[in-house]
ZAMARGU-4260 file (C-alpha; in steps of 0.2 Angstrom, whole numbers, plus 5000, padded with zeros to 4 digits):
<rodrens>
0) 5000/5000/5000 | 5014/5012/5004 | 5022/5010/4987 | 5005/5015/4979 | 5005/5031/4990
5) 5023/5035/4985 | 5019/5033/4967 | 5003/5044/4968 | 5013/5058/4977 | 5027/5057/4964
10) 5015/5058/4949 | 5004/5072/4957 | 5018/5082/4965 | 5013/5078/4983 | 5020/5089/4997
15) 5028/5076/5008 | 5043/5067/5003 | 5045/5048/5008 | 5064/5048/5006 | 5071/5041/5022
20) 5086/5039/5032 | 5090/5021/5039 | 5079/5017/5053 | 5063/5024/5044 | 5065/5042/5048
25) 5058/5053/5035 | 5072/5064/5028 | 5062/5079/5025 | 5048/5083/5038 | 5035/5097/5036
30) 5037/5109/5051 | 5022/5121/5048 | 5011/5116/5062 | 5008/5123/5080 | 5017/5139/5079
35) 5015/5154/5091 | 5013/5172/5083 | 5014/5189/5090 | 5014/5206/5081 | 5026/5218/5089
40) 5044/5217/5094 | 5051/5209/5111 | 5069/5205/5112 | 5066/5192/5125 | 5056/5182/5113
45) 5071/5173/5107 | 5074/5165/5124 | 5070/5147/5127 | 5060/5150/5144 | 5050/5165/5137
50) 5032/5163/5140 | 5021/5164/5124 | 5006/5156/5131 | 4995/5172/5127 | 5002/5172/5109
55) 4991/5167/5094 | 4992/5149/5089 | 4993/5146/5070 | 4999/5135/5056 | 5011/5141/5042
60) 5011/5147/5029 | 5006/5164/5036 | 5005/5182/5030 | 5001/5194/5043 | 4999/5209/5032
65) 4984/5202/5022 | 4975/5200/5039 | 4976/5219/5042 | 4966/5233/5036 | 4969/5242/5020
70) 4972/5260/5025 | 4980/5275/5017 | 4990/5279/5032 | 4999/5262/5032 | 5018/5265/5028
75) 5018/5253/5013 | 5009/5266/5003 | 5002/5263/4986 | 5017/5252/4981 | 5012/5239/4995
80) 4994/5241/4993 | 4992/5251/5009 | 4993/5236/5019 | 5001/5235/5037 | 5019/5229/5039
85) 5030/5230/5055 | 5039/5218/5066 | 5033/5201/5072 | 5039/5185/5081 | 5036/5167/5078
90) 5040/5153/5090 | 5038/5134/5090 | 5041/5122/5105 | 5046/5104/5100 | 5053/5088/5107
95) 5067/5080/5098 | 5065/5062/5095 | 5079/5051/5102 | 5082/5043/5085 | 5088/5059/5079
100) 5104/5058/5090 | 5119/5057/5079 | 5110/5064/5064 | 5113/5079/5054 | 5098/5090/5058
105) 5094/5106/5050 | 5079/5118/5048 | 5074/5124/5031 | 5064/5140/5027 | 5057/5142/5010
110) 5054/5160/5012 | 5052/5173/5026 | 5048/5192/5022 | 5059/5199/5027 | 5075/5202/5037
115) 5073/5186/5047 | 5083/5181/5062 | 5082/5163/5068 | 5086/5157/5085 | 5087/5140/5093
120) 5085/5139/5112 | 5091/5157/5112 | 5106/5155/5101 | 5105/5166/5085 | 5108/5155/5069
125) 5109/5169/5057 | 5100/5183/5048 | 5093/5183/5030 | 5088/5200/5023 | 5080/5195/5006
130) 5062/5189/5009 | 5062/5178/4993 | 5077/5168/4997 | 5076/5150/5004 | 5089/5146/5018
135) 5093/5133/5031 | 5103/5132/5047 | 5111/5117/5056 | 5103/5113/5072 | 5113/5098/5077
140) 5125/5107/5089 | 5111/5115/5099 | 5097/5102/5101 | 5093/5097/5118 | 5087/5079/5118
145) 5081/5079/5136 | 5070/5094/5136 | 5059/5105/5125 | 5067/5115/5111 | 5062/5132/5105
150) 5064/5139/5087 | 5061/5158/5087 | 5060/5169/5072 | 5060/5188/5072 | 5053/5195/5056
155) 5057/5213/5052 | 5047/5221/5038 | 5046/5238/5047 | 5057/5249/5035 | 5046/5255/5022
160) 5044/5257/5007 | 5055/5241/5002 | 5045/5234/4987 | 5036/5241/4972 | 5022/5228/4974
165) 5013/5219/4989 | 5026/5209/4998 | 5017/5202/5012 | 5025/5199/5029 | 5030/5184/5039
170) 5034/5165/5037 | 5024/5164/5021 | 5031/5148/5013 | 5034/5131/5021 | 5046/5127/5034
175) 5055/5109/5035 | 5066/5099/5046 | 5079/5089/5037 | 5087/5074/5046 | 5101/5064/5038
180) 5115/5053/5043 | 5132/5061/5045 | 5136/5052/5028 | 5124/5059/5016 | 5119/5068/5000
185) 5123/5087/5002 | 5108/5099/5003 | 5104/5104/4985 | 5118/5092/4980 | 5110/5084/4965
190) 5110/5091/4948 | 5102/5083/4933 | 5105/5088/4915 | 5101/5081/4899 | 5115/5086/4887
195) 5109/5074/4872 | 5091/5072/4868 | 5082/5064/4854 | 5066/5053/4852 | 5077/5038/4852
200) 5089/5041/4866 | 5094/5053/4879 | 5109/5056/4889 | 5105/5060/4907 | 5120/5067/4917
205) 5118/5066/4936 | 5130/5076/4947 | 5129/5071/4966 | 5139/5079/4980 | 5142/5067/4995
210) 5146/5074/5012 | 5156/5065/5026 | 5153/5074/5042 | 5161/5060/5052 | 5178/5061/5061
215) 5186/5047/5050 | 5188/5043/5031 | 5173/5033/5024 | 5172/5022/5008 | 5155/5022/5000
220) 5145/5016/4985 | 5133/5029/4977 | 5119/5020/4967 | 5109/5031/4955 | 5093/5025/4947
225) 5082/5033/4935 | 5063/5030/4936 | 5049/5035/4924 | 5032/5041/4930 | 5026/5023/4935
230) 5042/5019/4943 | 5049/5009/4928 | 5067/5007/4929 | 5075/5017/4915 | 5094/5015/4919
235) 5106/5015/4934 | 5124/5017/4938 | 5135/5013/4953 | 5151/5022/4958 | 5163/5019/4973
240) 5173/5033/4982 | 5182/5037/4997 | 5179/5053/5007 | 5191/5060/5020 | 5185/5065/5037
245) 5174/5081/5036 | 5175/5083/5017 | 5163/5082/5002 | 5165/5076/4984 | 5156/5078/4968
250) 5153/5063/4957 | 5146/5063/4939 | 5138/5049/4930 | 5129/5048/4913 | 5115/5036/4910
255) 5107/5033/4893 | 5088/5032/4892 | 5080/5024/4877 | 5065/5031/4869 | 5063/5045/4882
260) 5047/5053/4886 | 5051/5071/4883 | 5045/5086/4894 | 5036/5099/4885 | 5020/5110/4889
265) 5008/5099/4880 | 5016/5083/4888 | 5025/5087/4904 | 5033/5070/4907 | 5043/5068/4922
270) 5056/5056/4929 | 5064/5053/4946 | 5083/5051/4950 | 5085/5040/4966 | 5101/5042/4974
275) 5107/5029/4987 | 5123/5031/4998 | 5129/5014/5003 | 5141/5010/5017 | 5145/4992/5014
280) 5128/4983/5014 | 5120/4997/5024 | 5110/5011/5017 | 5117/5027/5024 | 5106/5039/5014
285) 5093/5041/5001 | 5086/5055/4991 | 5074/5057/4976 | 5074/5071/4963 | 5061/5075/4950
290) 5067/5080/4933 | 5062/5081/4915 | 5071/5076/4899 | 5071/5090/4886 | 5083/5101/4876
295) 5084/5120/4874 | 5091/5130/4859 | 5090/5148/4856 | 5096/5156/4839 | 5091/5171/4829
300) 5089/5160/4814 | 5077/5147/4821 | 5070/5156/4837 | 5067/5145/4853 | 5068/5127/4850
305) 5061/5115/4863 | 5066/5097/4859 | 5071/5102/4842 | 5054/5110/4838 | 5051/5129/4837
310) 5040/5136/4850 | 5034/5154/4850 | 5031/5160/4868 | 5014/5167/4874 | 5020/5172/4891
315) 5014/5182/4906 | 5022/5191/4920 | 5016/5186/4938 | 5020/5192/4955 | 5020/5180/4970
320) 5004/5185/4979 | 4989/5174/4979 | 4976/5188/4980 | 4965/5186/4996 | 4977/5174/5003
325) 4991/5187/5002 | 5009/5180/5000 | 5004/5164/5009 | 5011/5150/4997 | 4999/5136/5000
330) 5002/5122/4988 | 4985/5122/4981 | 4985/5141/4978 | 5001/5140/4969 | 4995/5125/4959
335) 4979/5134/4955 | 4988/5149/4948 | 4997/5138/4936 | 4981/5130/4931 | 4973/5147/4928
340) 4988/5152/4917 | 4987/5137/4907 | 4968/5139/4904 | 4971/5156/4898 | 4982/5150/4884
345) 4999/5155/4891 | 5014/5143/4889 | 5026/5153/4899 | 5027/5164/4915 | 5040/5176/4921
350) 5042/5176/4940 | 5043/5195/4941 | 5053/5200/4950 | 5059/5187/4962 | 5061/5168/4964
355) 5044/5159/4967 | 5039/5146/4979 | 5044/5128/4976 | 5026/5123/4975 | 5024/5135/4961
360) 5038/5127/4951 | 5033/5110/4955 | 5016/5114/4948 | 5024/5121/4932 | 5034/5105/4930
365) 5019/5094/4933 | 5006/5104/4922 | 5018/5110/4909 | 5022/5129/4910 | 5038/5136/4905
370) 5047/5148/4917 | 5059/5162/4918 | 5065/5162/4935 | 5070/5179/4940 | 5081/5184/4955
375) 5080/5203/4958 | 5070/5219/4954 | 5086/5230/4954 | 5104/5230/4958 | 5114/5244/4967
380) 5104/5259/4964 | 5087/5258/4972 | 5069/5262/4966 | 5063/5264/4984 | 5073/5269/5000
385) 5073/5252/5008 | 5073/5240/4994 | 5086/5226/4989 | 5099/5239/4983 | 5103/5241/5002
390) 5108/5223/5002 | 5115/5220/4985 | 5133/5221/4987 | 5134/5209/5002 | 5120/5197/4998
395) 5117/5196/4979 | 5129/5183/4975 | 5123/5171/4988 | 5105/5175/4984 | 5108/5171/4966
400) 5117/5155/4970 | 5103/5150/4981 | 5090/5152/4967 | 5100/5142/4954 | 5105/5128/4966
405) 5087/5126/4973 | 5079/5127/4956 | 5091/5120/4943 | 5082/5103/4942 | 5065/5110/4937
410) 5062/5106/4918 | 5050/5120/4917 | 5063/5133/4919 | 5071/5138/4902 | 5079/5154/4907
415) 5087/5163/4922 | 5084/5182/4924 | 5096/5192/4934 | 5087/5208/4935 | 5073/5220/4930
420) 5074/5238/4923 | 5090/5241/4933 | 5092/5260/4936 | 5110/5260/4932 | 5108/5251/4916
425) 5117/5264/4904 | 5132/5266/4916 | 5148/5256/4913 | 5147/5248/4930 | 5131/5239/4925
430) 5140/5229/4912 | 5152/5224/4926 | 5138/5219/4937 | 5129/5209/4924 | 5145/5199/4920
435) 5147/5195/4938 | 5129/5189/4940 | 5129/5180/4923 | 5145/5171/4928 | 5138/5166/4945
440) 5123/5158/4936 | 5134/5149/4923 | 5146/5143/4937 | 5131/5132/4943 | 5121/5129/4928
445) 5127/5132/4910 | 5112/5123/4902 | 5100/5138/4901 | 5103/5156/4895 | 5104/5171/4906
450) 5093/5186/4902 | 5086/5201/4911 | 5072/5214/4907 | 5079/5230/4900 | 5070/5246/4897
455) 5074/5261/4886 | 5085/5275/4894 | 5076/5291/4888 | 5077/5291/4869 | 5094/5282/4869
460) 5092/5263/4866 | 5108/5259/4857 | 5118/5264/4872 | 5112/5248/4880 | 5120/5237/4867
465) 5135/5233/4878 | 5124/5228/4893 | 5113/5217/4881 | 5129/5209/4875 | 5132/5201/4892
470) 5115/5192/4890 | 5112/5176/4880 | 5094/5181/4876 | 5089/5200/4877 | 5073/5205/4886
475) 5065/5221/4880 | 5052/5229/4891 | 5039/5238/4880 | 5052/5240/4866 | 5048/5226/4854
480) 5043/5238/4840 | 5062/5242/4839 | 5067/5224/4837 | 5068/5224/4817 | 5080/5239/4817
485) 5090/5231/4831 | 5091/5215/4821 | 5098/5224/4806 | 5111/5232/4817 | 5115/5216/4827
490) 5109/5200/4817 | 5114/5187/4830 | 5104/5195/4844 | 5090/5184/4851 | 5075/5195/4857
495) 5059/5193/4867 | 5048/5206/4876 | 5049/5204/4894 | 5035/5216/4897 | 5021/5223/4886
500) 5006/5233/4887 | 4990/5222/4886 | 4982/5233/4872 | 4997/5229/4861 | 4993/5210/4860
505) 4990/5209/4841 | 5005/5220/4836 | 5016/5210/4847 | 5009/5193/4841 | 5013/5198/4823
510) 5031/5203/4827 | 5033/5186/4836 | 5025/5176/4822 | 5035/5185/4808 | 5052/5186/4815
515) 5062/5171/4820 | 5074/5181/4830 | 5060/5186/4842 | 5055/5171/4852 | 5040/5178/4861
520) 5031/5191/4872 | 5027/5192/4891 | 5012/5203/4895 | 5012/5214/4910 | 5003/5205/4918
525) 4995/5188/4917 | 4986/5190/4934 | 4980/5205/4944 | 4990/5207/4960 | 4990/5217/4976
530) 5001/5233/4977 | 5007/5245/4963 | 4990/5252/4966 | 4981/5259/4951 | 4991/5252/4937
535) 4980/5246/4923 | 4965/5257/4929 | 4953/5267/4919 | 4944/5282/4926 | 4930/5294/4923
540) 4930/5313/4920 | 4933/5322/4936 | 4943/5307/4944 | 4961/5310/4949 | 4971/5309/4933
545) 4987/5301/4929 | 4997/5285/4930 | 5000/5275/4946 | 5017/5283/4950 | 5010/5301/4948
550) 4997/5302/4961 | 4989/5293/4976 | 4973/5283/4970 | 4967/5276/4986 | 4955/5266/4987
555) 4964/5257/4973 | 4976/5245/4982 | 4980/5233/4968 | 4984/5231/4950 | 4970/5229/4936
560) 4982/5226/4922 | 4981/5207/4922 | 4973/5196/4909 | 4965/5186/4924 | 4957/5195/4939
565) 4960/5191/4957 | 4946/5178/4958 | 4952/5169/4943 | 4940/5176/4930 | 4947/5178/4913
570) 4945/5196/4906 | 4940/5198/4888 | 4958/5203/4884 | 4963/5186/4890 | 4952/5177/4877
575) 4958/5188/4863 | 4977/5185/4867 | 4974/5166/4869 | 4964/5166/4852 | 4979/5174/4844
580) 4992/5161/4850 | 4981/5146/4851 | 4968/5137/4841 | 4957/5131/4856 | 4949/5148/4858
585) 4941/5153/4841 | 4926/5163/4846 | 4922/5175/4860 | 4910/5190/4862 | 4911/5205/4875
590) 4903/5222/4876 | 4913/5238/4878 | 4906/5248/4893 | 4897/5263/4886 | 4902/5281/4890
595) 4892/5287/4905 | 4888/5304/4896 | 4892/5318/4900 | 4907/5309/4908 | 4920/5301/4898
600) 4930/5285/4901 | 4949/5288/4901 | 4963/5275/4899 | 4980/5273/4906 | 4996/5265/4899
605) 4992/5247/4905 | 4973/5248/4904 | 4962/5242/4891 | 4944/5249/4888 | 4933/5241/4902
610) 4924/5227/4893 | 4912/5214/4900 | 4903/5198/4896 | 4886/5207/4898 | 4871/5212/4888
615) 4863/5220/4903 | 4864/5239/4902 | 4849/5248/4910 | 4848/5266/4906 | 4856/5264/4889
620) 4840/5259/4879 | 4841/5265/4861 | 4859/5271/4863 | 4873/5263/4853 | 4884/5251/4862
625) 4900/5243/4855 | 4900/5224/4854 | 4917/5216/4851 | 4918/5199/4843 | 4935/5190/4843
630) 4936/5176/4830 | 4948/5164/4821 | 4934/5161/4808 | 4934/5171/4792 | 4918/5180/4796
635) 4905/5182/4810 | 4887/5187/4811 | 4878/5196/4825 | 4860/5193/4830 | 4849/5202/4842
640) 4833/5193/4847 | 4835/5182/4832 | 4837/5197/4820 | 4853/5198/4809 | 4862/5214/4813
645) 4876/5211/4801 | 4891/5201/4795 | 4909/5206/4796 | 4926/5198/4791 | 4938/5193/4805
650) 4954/5188/4796 | 4971/5194/4801 | 4968/5210/4791 | 4955/5214/4804 | 4966/5208/4818
655) 4954/5194/4821 | 4941/5206/4828 | 4925/5214/4823 | 4916/5228/4831 | 4897/5231/4829
660) 4888/5247/4835 | 4871/5241/4842 | 4857/5251/4848 | 4853/5243/4865 | 4838/5233/4867
665) 4837/5219/4881 | 4836/5201/4876 | 4847/5188/4867 | 4864/5194/4859 | 4871/5180/4848
670) 4888/5180/4838 | 4890/5166/4825 | 4905/5161/4816 | 4904/5159/4798 | 4915/5147/4788
675) 4912/5142/4770 | 4896/5152/4771 | 4890/5140/4784 | 4886/5145/4802 | 4896/5135/4815
680) 4901/5140/4833 | 4891/5153/4842 | 4893/5164/4858 | 4878/5171/4867 | 4875/5185/4880
685) 4858/5186/4888 | 4850/5201/4897 | 4848/5197/4916 | 4833/5201/4926 | 4833/5207/4944
690) 4845/5198/4956 | 4836/5184/4965 | 4847/5169/4969 | 4865/5164/4974 | 4874/5151/4965
695) 4890/5142/4972 | 4903/5133/4961 | 4918/5125/4970 | 4933/5120/4960 | 4935/5105/4971
700) 4922/5097/4982 | 4934/5085/4990 | 4950/5091/4999 | 4963/5084/5010 | 4961/5086/5029
705) 4979/5092/5031 | 4976/5109/5038 | 4982/5117/5021 | 4972/5111/5007 | 4960/5123/4999
710) 4943/5124/4989 | 4940/5140/4979 | 4921/5143/4979 | 4915/5155/4965 | 4899/5165/4970
715) 4887/5171/4956 | 4872/5182/4960 | 4859/5177/4947 | 4841/5181/4941 | 4827/5169/4944
720) 4832/5160/4928 | 4851/5158/4934 | 4858/5171/4922 | 4871/5181/4931 | 4866/5199/4936
725) 4882/5208/4931 | 4877/5224/4940 | 4873/5215/4956 | 4883/5223/4971 | 4874/5214/4985
730) 4882/5212/5002 | 4886/5193/5004 | 4888/5185/5021 | 4897/5169/5023 | 4895/5155/5037
735) 4906/5140/5038 | 4902/5124/5048 | 4912/5108/5050 | 4930/5104/5046 | 4935/5120/5037
740) 4938/5138/5039 | 4937/5153/5028 | 4955/5157/5022 | 4950/5172/5012 | 4936/5182/5003
745) 4937/5192/4987 | 4927/5200/4973 | 4941/5206/4961 | 4937/5224/4964 | 4954/5232/4969
750) 4945/5248/4975 | 4935/5238/4988 | 4945/5239/5004 | 4934/5227/5014 | 4945/5214/5024
755) 4951/5200/5014 | 4950/5188/5029 | 4932/5193/5034 | 4916/5183/5033 | 4907/5196/5021
760) 4910/5204/5004 | 4900/5214/4992 | 4898/5206/4975 | 4906/5215/4960 | 4899/5213/4943
765) 4888/5200/4951 | 4902/5189/4957 | 4913/5185/4972 | 4924/5171/4979 | 4927/5162/4996
770) 4942/5151/4999 | 4940/5137/5011 | 4954/5129/5021 | 4954/5112/5028 | 4957/5108/5046
775) 4967/5093/5052 | 4951/5083/5054 | 4941/5073/5041 | 4923/5077/5039 | 4910/5087/5031
780) 4911/5106/5027 | 4896/5117/5024 | 4897/5134/5017 | 4881/5145/5018 | 4880/5161/5008
785) 4866/5173/5012 | 4861/5191/5007 | 4846/5202/5010 | 4833/5200/4996 | 4841/5184/4989
790) 4838/5166/4992 | 4853/5159/5002 | 4864/5145/4995 | 4873/5131/5003 | 4888/5120/4997
795) 4895/5104/5004 | 4913/5100/5003 | 4921/5084/5010 | 4938/5084/5019 | 4947/5067/5018
800) 4962/5059/5025 | 4977/5056/5014
</rodrens>
């Protein structure tokens, strides 16, 4: 039975590793549960005998900023979404099992924002400023096997502003205990690459670093086995070596795999490398590393080739937050984000502007999404007073090494990014810094290209050529229109757009399709996010004008430039972009919000005209409203209440788009695709009646009773016939019963400053969302949603044991 469970976890990216040390001890153990938390600073909290009985009890991951109130007086300002920050402490008391004696024991933090200091029994283990770096500390010398032990973590996010977007605060990613024999595979000590790949055979190179932390020389055998998805043995190798006392050695073995199952977005096949360290006939250590077999090639002549096939990138940038959950990196939240990106037609994501969670990368591997793994937003010259520039000289090399070492085995990662729009980009020292950073990456992993996102310096673009020359692939922020001229000047340059305006989707798509030296485009952004408040907004006459950096736009506390909103709803621009790059979306219809005369609608740089899936516009009867139809068919026809209004071409010449100006009459609006003079696919919008009912839709009705699994429940306010009422703004009240809690609530309106952790939310455009989190007990969960003048709705979810 256990073997079956292991297989399932391997195939689905399960959270818990079953790699074991001899004696049956799990080598990597989740350490997220039963922490104590207190907002505020107390220097005595590091001490072992400090009393934390009155502190709040909670499980990780945890972000205290999202629990606070959005307020214009909070020091994070518009950049941080007006959320609170500050200083806080976490403590955990635990007993060390006797079988850990003589082992190498370390604690591993996937991410703490920011300036963390970790203590064990009052002893400081170290400080890590960068909130996105993973780090570990050796606990072995300090553990008390006869008494309770205390881990204490001080988190300092007081110095504001330190980020250009919402960062969150706290231990927002997983914490693990690692337990190994003194003779073991080093942490991040396995590197798997595939230097030769074909459909017939692949060469898999496995590098393993073995550590001997004993006081004497040790002779060992290292057994490497490669397994495919169903644990089919695909090849093995054994090498013997001797390690002096207190030393480490790296070994390299190449194993041939016949008829490999290649990793690609459409078929994300995964393998596993099992490493066993044998001391005589005894197993000293065992680890398991997931990897994929695939080849990467970038040339100006043939673009980006994955496994020998040219792939054009339809990418999106994404910040790390999970909307109403804040920065908390629950595995399911990270997986869902990848699912949303895939469903929206993206084949790649840029982790702007920091390393993502391990769960996010695991999901990209498993579900098939290419990744640009990005290290920093800037280098030595800051964009905010307290940002990473303060730490760059001392910490950047270690933080970059950490990212590459941690993430190098993920097949989804196809480029490393060393920066974004660095302020000093046209200074000679920027070239020196870029060479240092690129060299740091290449010293660990030379199989992927190095890039960064470069933006124009005033009107001078060519002055950045020397900086671009340091990169293997050149990232252009908002400058793709200049690529043809650059290609004439520097024909060997491989180019892609690291950030683009949403409204430029067609122009960018055409540049990507028609030029091999341009490998793709990444829109800013794929998903809405908290912070950078007001970017992507539109506004009405009389509102405060300008871009998000020019004025304070509270109550805007997030970005609305994403293809996908904070609840996961795909905006019309998402359907249009996917239609351009893919053939699965071929027809879509939406309606441009009419001008509320005498007021006008005004756009900003990152906005698109507010456009909705709605044919419910009371007050506009008889007035013309623009209906947009996106189509990969040659023509479309538009019908209103069964009457043909017209037919228009929707070929590339029309940018696969037709706009009909229609006098508004309530009823049934229908777009029909026309191919070979025959009507085929159709899209319908139906006028809604008065709000009458609540509809609940769960993405998963069965979740794990592990205290961390999530179910996202979509709420729709509908009329009596179950048609969404897109103008509904009813106050919704949530009640949870049974083995679940409400982790977050949202409605995608980044001007609504109701609490994201409350039990009430207004509907926005007839929709809202509740995120349910499991407890540690199996059983039923019941959600009830009610509102004045609406019929209440209930939903049943089941929490099950693993």
